[in-house]
Residue, then its C-alpha position, 0 to 999 in steps of 0.5 A: x636516846x642512847x645508841x644502845x636503845x636504838x633498835x638495829x637496822x632492819x629489826x622492824x622488818x624481821x619482826x614483821x616477817x616473823x609475824x607474817x610467817x606465823x600467820x602463814x603457818x596457821x593458814x596453812x594448817x587450816x587449809x585442808x579442813x576448809x577445803x573439805x568443809x561445806x560450812x561452819x558446822x563442819x568444824x564445830x562438830x556434833x558436840x558443838x550443838x548437842x550433849x547427852x545430858x544437858x545440865x538444865x534438861x533443856x530440849x528443843x524438838x526432841x533434841x538435846x542441845x549443849x548450848x542454852x536458848x537465846x534468852x534475850x532476842x524476843x519475837x516481836x509479835x509476843x515480845x518474849x524470847x523465841x522458843x523451839x529450835x530457833x531459840x537454839x540457832x539464835x544462841x549463835x546467830x544473833x548479835x552479841x548485844x542480843x544474846x547471841x555469839x555474833x556468827x552470821x547473825x540474822x535479823x527479822x528485818x532482813x531475813x525470811x520469817x523464822x520462829x512462827x508458831x503457825x503458817x498462813x496457807x494463803x501465804x505459804x504451803x509449807x510441806x508437813x515434814x518441814x514444820x516443827x513441833x506444833x506446826x511451828x516454822x523454824x529455822x530448820x524448816x529451811x535448813x538442815x544444818x548437819x555437816x552431811x548436808x552438801x547444799x549451799x548454806x545448809x539449805x534443804x534443796x540444792x540451789x547450786x555451789x553459790x546459791x544461783x538457783x535459790x528459787x528452788x527453795x522458794x518454790x517448796x512453799x510458794x509454788x503459786x508465785x513461781x515460774x516453776x509452778x508446782x514442780x517437785x524439788x528434792x529436799x535433803x533430810x539428815x533426820x531420816x536415817x533410812x536414806x543414809x548412805x554409808x561412807x565409802x571407807x565404812x562400807x561393810x563387805x557384802x555377805x556374798x563376798x564375806x561367804x566366798x573368801x577362801x579360809x585360812x590355810x587355802x581350805x575351801 
């Protein structure tokens, strides 16, 4: 090896330092967004899941989805791909070899049942408002995935910052099996716009304040 081909002393160290500096810059740029986010859907935004007019005309539960339904992951009872809103959730939340994108994947073997065409009331007493079209039990029965939901993992019930009160979700549908009994729990629902509170920076000036404001030029 010629002397000209030998890297100068400390070259590797300088290269590594530049690489870590670049990584640090990227992490720093993402930190403010991460600090405000309750989950991954905050950064995805509305158009990450929805569109005004899907090319294939696909809809799920009345919503217009930007992503297609998962065509590969099948429901064990029917041996056919999932339908309804669950099929759209599984477009992202299934393994890549099963038609998903590999994001926080779920499995029928380790997850609570989902994508059920109906619910046996001896097993679970699901509130009617949590069932989807045709009485189906979908992912959205337990999760409200809009970014306005501050709850842990977008659950419909506040279970604490780290999910330490997960029993609040269970008692919603299984009151006979819980020490909480039939105690009422408050459920988050982003689909009811009558309950929505405006953001502080978008709050309109109350009518009384608007009418009592002085006119230009000091006129009464």
